[in-house]
N, C-alpha and C positions, 0 to 999 in steps of 0.2 A: 348536192345532186343525189339522186336515188338510183340504185342499180335495179334493173327490172327483175332479176332473179330473186334477190333477197328482200327487196323493199326496205333496204337499209340506207339511211342518209349518210353521205360521205361529205364531211365539211373540210374544205381545203384551207390552208393557212390564210388568215385575214377575214375569212367568211364568218367566223364565229362572232367577231365584233360587229360586223354588218348586220347579222341576224338579231343580235341583242338590241342594236340601235333601232331596228325596224319594229321591235316589240313596244318601244317607248312611244307614248303619244306626244304629239307636239302641238303647240298653240298656233292657231291661225287667226290673226287679227282681221276683223271685218271693218274696213274703212268705208263709211257711207258716201264719201266723195261729194259732200254738199247736201246730203239728205240726212235721214235718221234711220237707225236700226235698233231693234229691240235687244240685240246682243252685241257685245263688243268683240267677242272672240269665241272660237269653238276649238275643241280638242279633236285631232284626227290622228289616225294610225298610218305611218308611212307604209306604202305597199297596198293599202286598202283604198276604198273609194271615199270621197269627201262626205257622201251622204247628203241628207236634206239640209240645206242652208236657209236661214231666214230671209224673207224679202225685206228690202229697204223701202222707205217712203220719202218723197220730196214733192212739195207743192208745185204743180204745173208740169211735172215730168212723169213719164212711165218708166218703171224699173225694168231694165233689160237683162240683168244678171250680174254675177260676180266674175271679175277678171283678174289676171295676174298683174296687170299694169293699170295705172290711173287712166290712161287714154289708149285705145286700141288694145292689141294683145289677144290672148286666147281666153275664151270663155270657160269657166269652171261649172260643171253640172254636178248633180248628185252622183253620177256614174263615173266622173273623172277620177283616175287613180292618183293618189298622193305620191308623187315621185320625189318631192323634196324631203330631206330628213331634218331640216332645221326650221325653227319658227319662221313664218313668213306672213305677208299681208295680201288679202284679196280686196279689190276695189269695186264698188258699185258703179255700174254704168247706167246712163239715162238717155232717154229720147224725149225732146220737148213735146208737150201736148198742146193742142189748140185750146186757147182760152175762150170761154163763152161769157156773155154778160148776164148777170142776175140783176133784175130790176125789182124793187120793192114798192108795191102800191099800197099806201097806208089807208086807202078807202075812207077818206074824210079825216083821218088822223094826221098828226104832224111828225115829220122827221127832218133832220138837217139835210140840206141839199147833198152834202158829201156822203150821206148814208143811203141815198136812193139807188145807187148802182155799185156793183163790185164784180170782179172777175171770178169765175168759177172753173173748175177742172173736173171732168168725169173721174170717178174713183175716189175723190177727196170727200171729206165730210163738210157739211155746210158751215159748221162752227157757230160761234155766237153771233146772232143777228140782232140789230138794234131794236129796241122796244119803242114804238111810237106812242104818242099820247093823244087823247081826244076827250074834251070836257064832257062829263056825264056818261062815260063808257069805260069799261074795263077791257083791256087788251087780252084776247084769247090766244094769240099766236099767229104765226105765218102759215098760210095754206096754199095749196097748188091751184085753187080755183076761187073766184070771187065769192061763191056760195058753195058750201060743201068742200070737196077736195080732201087731200091728205095733209095732216099737220106735219110740219117740218121741224124736227128737233135738232139741236146742235150736232148730235152724232149721226144724223141721217146722211147716208152716202149719196152723192150726186150721181145719178144714172142718165140724165138727159145729155144729149150730144147736140145741143142747140142753145140759143139764148132762151132764158126763162124768166117768167114773172111770178113772184109770190105775192099773195094778198093778205092784208091784215084782216082778222075777224074780230068783231067786237060784241060785247054784251052790255045792254043798257044798265047803268048803275048810277042812280041819282046821288048816292053818297060819294061817288067819285067827283062830283061837281060841287056840291054844297059843303061849305065849311061852317060848322056851328061854333059860335063864339059865346062864351059865358057873359051875358049882358050885365051881370052884376059887377063885372070888372070895369064896365064902361060908365057906371053911374057916377054923377058928380058927387063930390065930397059933401057930406051932410054937416051943416053948422049948427051948433047948439046955442 
């Protein structure tokens, strides 16, 4: 404690140990609780705030924050004071998102039936999409419109909040269809 007249701190017995312990940083493990997180742990100072914590990710779920318990409990924000002086764990909490259907229209190309639709969730990336085939054409990618539209890359983030169709675009390429064979290999054997 500090006396108002002298601005001198008076440390009572046992307080010295507590003050020293508060100066030491402690490890806080970040349990993604079924998801993924870019960091496994952070270092915090007892008596200070937790500060900015990384977000976690989980397909089909929205991250709702870090908590002291796996289910329920108190949410920890960047302004929450670290009251524990021992290493501890924070748990990611989730709310399930509504899934939407992504349909792939190969526009004359071929895909397996199982590749024509999949579930998507806003905020996730599209990920790797199958490449259709069409004789005589080179596949240019998946687009948001039958003609024109935006090219969808694996890292493109899903922003639609409804079912969506992506369209294959093609470029005519006769070399993609014809296979040339060395006819000399097919000649009958010459007899002398």
